[in-house]
DOBADREN-858359 format. One record per residue: residue in one letter; x, y, z of N, C-alpha, C, O in turn; residue number from 1. Coordinates in nm, 3 decimals, decimal comma. Example, Ala and Ser with C-alpha at 12.3 -4.5 7.8 and 13.67 -1.06 7.14 Angstrom:
<atoms>
 rest      nu      nv      nw     cau     cav     caw      cu      cv      cw      ou      ov      ow  nr
    A   1,319  -0,569   0,780   1,230  -0,450   0,780   1,320  -0,330   0,780   1,424  -0,332   0,846   1
    S   1,285  -0,225   0,708   1,367  -0,106   0,714   1,290   0,003   0,787   1,341   0,114   0,804   2
</atoms>
This chain:
<atoms>
 rest      nu      nv      nw     cau     cav     caw      cu      cv      cw      ou      ov      ow  nr
    X   0,074  -0,119   0,005  -0,007   0,001  -0,020   0,076   0,115  -0,001   0,039   0,217  -0,059   1
    X   0,197   0,123   0,078   0,276   0,244   0,085   0,353   0,242  -0,051   0,373   0,345  -0,115   2
    X   0,393   0,126  -0,089   0,467   0,167  -0,234   0,374   0,216  -0,363   0,411   0,285  -0,457   3
    X   0,251   0,165  -0,340   0,156   0,203  -0,449   0,104   0,371  -0,423   0,062   0,441  -0,515   4
    X   0,116   0,416  -0,283   0,109   0,561  -0,268   0,221   0,621  -0,325   0,196   0,715  -0,400   5
    X   0,367   0,583  -0,305   0,466   0,648  -0,357   0,478   0,633  -0,486   0,541   0,725  -0,537   6
    X   0,433   0,535  -0,573   0,432   0,530  -0,694   0,337   0,653  -0,753   0,379   0,737  -0,832   7
    X   0,205   0,650  -0,700   0,117   0,768  -0,730   0,185   0,910  -0,707   0,165   1,004  -0,783   8
    X   0,266   0,917  -0,598   0,323   1,035  -0,578   0,403   1,094  -0,679   0,383   1,204  -0,732   9
    X   0,513   1,000  -0,708   0,615   1,016  -0,829   0,571   1,008  -0,958   0,645   1,043  -1,049  10
    X   0,432   0,955  -0,984   0,393   0,944  -1,111   0,302   1,081  -1,161   0,246   1,094  -1,270  11
    X   0,304   1,160  -1,067   0,198   1,283  -1,074   0,308   1,382  -1,137   0,415   1,395  -1,076  12
    X   0,289   1,443  -1,239   0,365   1,568  -1,282   0,393   1,673  -1,203   0,313   1,686  -1,110  13
    X   0,496   1,767  -1,208   0,507   1,867  -1,130   0,407   1,981  -1,135   0,383   2,046  -1,033  14
    X   0,344   2,007  -1,261   0,259   2,107  -1,263   0,115   2,044  -1,271   0,022   2,122  -1,291  15
    X   0,090   1,922  -1,259  -0,026   1,835  -1,279  -0,107   1,866  -1,147  -0,062   1,855  -1,033  16
    X  -0,260   1,914  -1,190  -0,335   1,919  -1,061  -0,465   1,818  -1,076  -0,529   1,813  -1,181  17
    X  -0,492   1,753  -0,981  -0,601   1,647  -0,996  -0,576   1,542  -0,906  -0,473   1,543  -0,840  18
    X  -0,669   1,439  -0,894  -0,665   1,331  -0,816  -0,641   1,194  -0,890  -0,683   1,173  -1,004  19
    X  -0,570   1,101  -0,817  -0,512   0,982  -0,889  -0,559   0,883  -0,755  -0,543   0,902  -0,634  20
    X  -0,617   0,782  -0,822  -0,657   0,673  -0,726  -0,576   0,551  -0,798  -0,532   0,540  -0,913  21
    X  -0,573   0,450  -0,665  -0,505   0,328  -0,714  -0,569   0,192  -0,634  -0,650   0,209  -0,544  22
    X  -0,532   0,078  -0,668  -0,586  -0,036  -0,610  -0,728  -0,051  -0,578  -0,779  -0,068  -0,468  23
    X  -0,785  -0,040  -0,698  -0,947  -0,032  -0,688  -1,018   0,081  -0,646  -1,137   0,072  -0,617  24
    X  -0,951   0,196  -0,638  -1,007   0,306  -0,600  -0,990   0,323  -0,464  -1,044   0,423  -0,418  25
    X  -0,917   0,235  -0,368  -0,898   0,244  -0,234  -0,819   0,370  -0,182  -0,851   0,444  -0,089  26
    X  -0,704   0,378  -0,268  -0,606   0,470  -0,194  -0,623   0,601  -0,310  -0,652   0,585  -0,428  27
    X  -0,597   0,729  -0,242  -0,598   0,840  -0,342  -0,477   0,932  -0,300  -0,439   0,950  -0,184  28
    X  -0,418   0,991  -0,425  -0,336   1,099  -0,396  -0,379   1,229  -0,475  -0,381   1,220  -0,598  29
    X  -0,411   1,340  -0,420  -0,444   1,447  -0,492  -0,384   1,575  -0,466  -0,373   1,622  -0,353  30
    X  -0,341   1,633  -0,579  -0,282   1,758  -0,566  -0,359   1,876  -0,596  -0,428   1,869  -0,697  31
    X  -0,361   1,995  -0,522  -0,462   2,117  -0,552  -0,340   2,237  -0,558  -0,231   2,248  -0,503  32
    X  -0,407   2,307  -0,639  -0,340   2,449  -0,622  -0,415   2,547  -0,527  -0,535   2,570  -0,530  33
    X  -0,316   2,604  -0,437  -0,394   2,692  -0,348  -0,373   2,820  -0,384  -0,286   2,850  -0,465  34
    X  -0,457   2,912  -0,323  -0,471   3,050  -0,355  -0,344   3,134  -0,376  -0,335   3,226  -0,457  35
    X  -0,239   3,086  -0,284  -0,111   3,176  -0,292  -0,030   3,100  -0,414   0,079   3,146  -0,446  36
    X  -0,068   3,013  -0,465   0,004   2,957  -0,594   0,111   2,835  -0,551   0,204   2,799  -0,623  37
    X   0,082   2,784  -0,430   0,166   2,696  -0,379   0,051   2,555  -0,401  -0,072   2,562  -0,410  38
    X   0,130   2,445  -0,406   0,066   2,299  -0,427   0,036   2,231  -0,312   0,128   2,211  -0,233  39
    X  -0,074   2,191  -0,285  -0,085   2,106  -0,159  -0,156   1,972  -0,202  -0,245   1,957  -0,286  40
    X  -0,095   1,879  -0,125  -0,124   1,730  -0,158  -0,206   1,665  -0,042  -0,191   1,700   0,075  41
    X  -0,291   1,571  -0,083  -0,368   1,500   0,015  -0,344   1,355  -0,039  -0,350   1,326  -0,158  42
    X  -0,314   1,263   0,068  -0,309   1,122   0,025  -0,391   1,036   0,156  -0,395   1,076   0,273  43
    X  -0,443   0,933   0,112  -0,505   0,857   0,208  -0,589   0,748   0,147  -0,582   0,710   0,030  44
    X  -0,670   0,702   0,240  -0,754   0,594   0,201  -0,896   0,645   0,168  -0,956   0,720   0,245  45
    X  -0,949   0,601   0,049  -1,075   0,655  -0,015  -1,187   0,552   0,032  -1,294   0,585   0,084  46
    X  -1,148   0,433   0,007  -1,251   0,324   0,005  -1,188   0,226   0,084  -1,094   0,181   0,017  47
    X  -1,194   0,161   0,211  -1,117   0,076   0,276  -1,170  -0,068   0,239  -1,113  -0,161   0,295  48
    X  -1,258  -0,093   0,165  -1,329  -0,230   0,145  -1,221  -0,335   0,059  -1,199  -0,454   0,086  49
    X  -1,160  -0,253  -0,053  -1,038  -0,332  -0,106  -0,921  -0,371  -0,014  -0,861  -0,478  -0,028  50
    X  -0,895  -0,293   0,070  -0,783  -0,310   0,173  -0,833  -0,418   0,252  -0,765  -0,520   0,259  51
    X  -0,940  -0,412   0,309  -0,990  -0,520   0,414  -0,991  -0,663   0,328  -0,931  -0,757   0,379  52
    X  -1,047  -0,681   0,219  -1,058  -0,789   0,146  -0,923  -0,863   0,121  -0,910  -0,985   0,133  53
    X  -0,805  -0,760   0,077  -0,677  -0,821   0,071  -0,628  -0,857   0,190  -0,558  -0,958   0,184  54
    X  -0,644  -0,798   0,325  -0,600  -0,835   0,444  -0,653  -0,975   0,480  -0,585  -1,061   0,536  55
    X  -0,807  -0,992   0,435  -0,863  -1,129   0,468  -0,828  -1,242   0,378  -0,831  -1,357   0,422  56
    X  -0,798  -1,217   0,262  -0,739  -1,309   0,149  -0,597  -1,355   0,203  -0,576  -1,475   0,220  57
    X  -0,504  -1,265   0,230  -0,370  -1,290   0,276  -0,371  -1,377   0,398  -0,289  -1,468   0,409  58
    X  -0,459  -1,353   0,491  -0,449  -1,403   0,617  -0,507  -1,554   0,590  -0,446  -1,649   0,640  59
    X  -0,622  -1,577   0,512  -0,647  -1,700   0,485  -0,548  -1,797   0,403  -0,553  -1,920   0,412  60
    X  -0,466  -1,734   0,330  -0,367  -1,791   0,230  -0,245  -1,822   0,340  -0,177  -1,921   0,314  61
    X  -0,216  -1,758   0,443  -0,103  -1,776   0,566  -0,165  -1,900   0,622  -0,103  -2,006   0,619  62
    X  -0,300  -1,890   0,677  -0,348  -2,004   0,758  -0,336  -2,133   0,689  -0,287  -2,233   0,743  63
    X  -0,382  -2,129   0,570  -0,352  -2,262   0,488  -0,219  -2,318   0,467  -0,195  -2,438   0,477  64
    X  -0,129  -2,223   0,436  -0,007  -2,263   0,427   0,063  -2,335   0,552   0,140  -2,430   0,543  65
    X   0,018  -2,263   0,683   0,068  -2,324   0,796  -0,011  -2,452   0,853   0,034  -2,530   0,936  66
    X  -0,118  -2,458   0,803  -0,194  -2,588   0,814  -0,132  -2,692   0,744  -0,111  -2,802   0,796  67
    X  -0,102  -2,663   0,630  -0,026  -2,776   0,521   0,110  -2,794   0,575   0,157  -2,908   0,581  68
    X   0,182  -2,685   0,617   0,310  -2,714   0,658   0,304  -2,819   0,783   0,387  -2,910   0,793  69
    X   0,191  -2,797   0,884   0,191  -2,870   1,003   0,146  -3,018   0,969   0,197  -3,115   1,027  70
    X   0,052  -3,030   0,874   0,037  -3,165   0,830   0,130  -3,255   0,773   0,125  -3,375   0,797  71
    X   0,223  -3,198   0,694   0,345  -3,259   0,641   0,450  -3,283   0,738   0,528  -3,375   0,714  72
    X   0,463  -3,212   0,846   0,548  -3,224   0,944   0,507  -3,332   1,009   0,592  -3,419   1,025  73
    X   0,368  -3,356   1,065   0,330  -3,476   1,120   0,347  -3,609   1,051   0,377  -3,715   1,106  74
    X   0,321  -3,588   0,913   0,304  -3,706   0,832   0,459  -3,770   0,819   0,478  -3,890   0,803  75
    X   0,550  -3,684   0,827   0,699  -3,709   0,821   0,735  -3,763   0,946   0,800  -3,867   0,941  76
    X   0,709  -3,720   1,052   0,755  -3,774   1,178   0,678  -3,911   1,205   0,732  -3,996   1,275  77
    X   0,540  -3,934   1,144   0,492  -4,079   1,141   0,570  -4,156   1,084   0,620  -4,248   1,149  78
    X   0,602  -4,139   0,941   0,681  -4,199   0,859   0,800  -4,244   0,898   0,835  -4,357   0,865  79
    X   0,888  -4,159   0,980   0,999  -4,172   1,046   0,996  -4,279   1,149   1,066  -4,380   1,138  80
    X   0,904  -4,256   1,260   0,866  -4,348   1,347   0,808  -4,502   1,299   0,813  -4,599   1,375  81
    X   0,763  -4,507   1,183   0,713  -4,624   1,128   0,838  -4,699   1,097   0,862  -4,810   1,145  82
    X   0,926  -4,628   1,005   1,026  -4,693   0,953   1,150  -4,726   1,054   1,238  -4,809   1,032  83
    X   1,138  -4,652   1,156   1,275  -4,690   1,267   1,217  -4,795   1,370   1,290  -4,836   1,461  84
    X   1,098  -4,835   1,358   1,083  -4,949   1,468   1,050  -5,088   1,402   1,034  -5,187   1,473  85
</atoms>
């Protein structure tokens, strides 16, 4: 997420004013021209749903990997015990 915001920040031209979104509209980087001629920026989360979905999917994948690893480790120990006796 941080890398995406940094990419948005550096892909915006120096004189370009407007908003850019990334990751299915969840993150926003906006540049605005202020009254005194300065450029102001705003970054943040526009829509948290894609970020929450990503977190849940990654958590599920990691839990599955951990369960598979434990199962394989138990099977290995079982096979070693059977071959040793």
